[in-house]
N, C-alpha and C positions, 0 to 999 in steps of 0.2 A: 448277552451280548458277542459273546463265541460266534452265535449261530448265526447272529446276523449278518457279523462279517463273513462267515463262512458260504453263508446262500449268496452274498453279494459277488466270492470270489468266484460260486460253482455257476453263478449265471453269466459273469463276467466272460466264464471260459469256453462256457455254452458259445455265447454270441460270438467268440472270437474266432471257432472252432466251423459256427455255421457260415461270416465272412469267407476267412479264407476257401471253405469248400467250394461256396458262390464263385471265387474269383478265380477260382483254379478251371473253370467247366469251359468248355468249348462255346462259343459265340452263340447268340441265338442266328438263326438263321430267318433274314425277313429284310425289310426294306428300308428300316431306320439306320441311321449313324453309328458305326459300331457293331450292327449284324453282320453276319455273313452271309454274302450277297445270294439268292436262289440259283442256281448253278439251272444251265441251258445247255441241250445242243442243238446246232442247226448248220445247216450248207452252209460251206463257200460257193464263190463265183464258180469251182470245179467240180463241183458236186460232190468234194469229201466232207466230212461232219465234223465240227469244230463242238469243241465241250469247254463254258468256259471254266469251269476245275481245270481245265489242261494249260491255260493262260497262268496258274499262281506259279510263283517267283518272279512274277514282273508286274510293276504298276498298270493297271487296264485302268483305261477310260471308255466305260461302254456308253456307246453312242447310237440313243434311237432314233430314230430319220425315215425320210421317204423324201424320193425326187421329188413329187407332188410340194412337199412343205414348203413355202419360201424360206422361214425364217429357220428349216434347219442348212439352207444352201451355202448359207456363207461362211466359209469354214478356212478362210485366208489364217487367222490368228491362229485356228489351230494347228493345222499347215504347219505353221512358223514354228509354233509349240512341239510339236512334234519330233519336227528334225531335230529342236536344243535338246532336248532331253529323251532320244531314243533310245539313246547310246550310255546313260547316266547311271550310275550305281546310286540305291536308296538304303535306307536302313533293313526293307523289309526282303528288297528286292536287286535285279539287274536288270537294267530297263523299263521302258514306259512304252505301252504300244496301246492302240485303240481298237477297237472292235465294235467295229460298227456294224450295227443289225438296222435291217431297213425291215419298213410295212409295204414296201412296195407289193403288186400283186403280178405287176407287168415286168418282165427279169430284161427285158430288152429298154424300158427307161429307169429301170436302177443302174443297170450297166454305163449308158448312157453320160447318167447323173456324174457316176463314182469317175468315169473318163474327163467331161465338162469342168467337174469341180478339182480336176489334180488329189485327190485323194489316192495319194500315193501311199500307204500301207495296207499290208495286203490282206487284213483278218478284214474280210468285209462277210457278213451273212444272209438267208432271208430264206424263207419254208416258204415267199407268196402268197399267203394265204393274208396277206395283210393283218388288221386288230385282229381277225379269228386265230391269232398265231398262240398257240399256250405260250409264249414269249410275254406278252401284251396282258393275259391274264397273270402273269404269273407276277409280274410288276406293278400292274395296276397302271400301268397308264393312262391316263386322266386325257393324252394330248402329245403332239410332237412340236416342239424339241424337246428331248428329256434326255438324262444321263446321269452316271453314278461314275463315283473316283473309286476306284479300289487299291489295296494296299496290296504287298507279296503274298498276304494268307487271303486273300479274296473276302476281304473284311470291307465294308463299306466307310468311304474317306469322307463322303463329301456329295451331294448329287447337284444336279443342275447348276455347273457352274464354268465359265468359258472364258477366256481372254486372263486379264492380270490375275483375277482369282484363283484361275485353274494352273497358271503361275507360279502362284503363294503355295496352294496344297503341295505342289511336285514339290517347289524347293524346302517347305517343311520337311520332307519323308530322305531329302538328301542326307547323305555321310559324312558330308563336310559341312 
């Protein structure tokens, strides 16, 4: 009987140690909620490079879009949410930003859409390669529009959200 108890306790101890080791690891990089978002680096409007990793410490909505995508162009609720949350504090971050990743191949069409749609944030990137872009491949985009919401550590919190659902997710991450 003592051997069975010892064996059980030893087995339980090993399971607990393995569980602790797995829970302490860094998140897996990937496209699922709970994973670290894959990093990328793309040129901004002024040609300076911006990496997704450089935005750690902020809540980031990575918004994949293009000027020719009609479903991508209605951003009025997103602009209002940006204005409401951009200076707020969150549990894992200070502030909320939108990183607009365009898949336009025509720079003038891209810039004109930013202006016409009133996209007031400064974080707009595009390598002008369309869906041949490495980002499209890395994020396995089936089409547009698409987005991912990241916490301050670059972990995917939600995917393809807008409007009230976006506000709900942002409120869940707030300090207060």
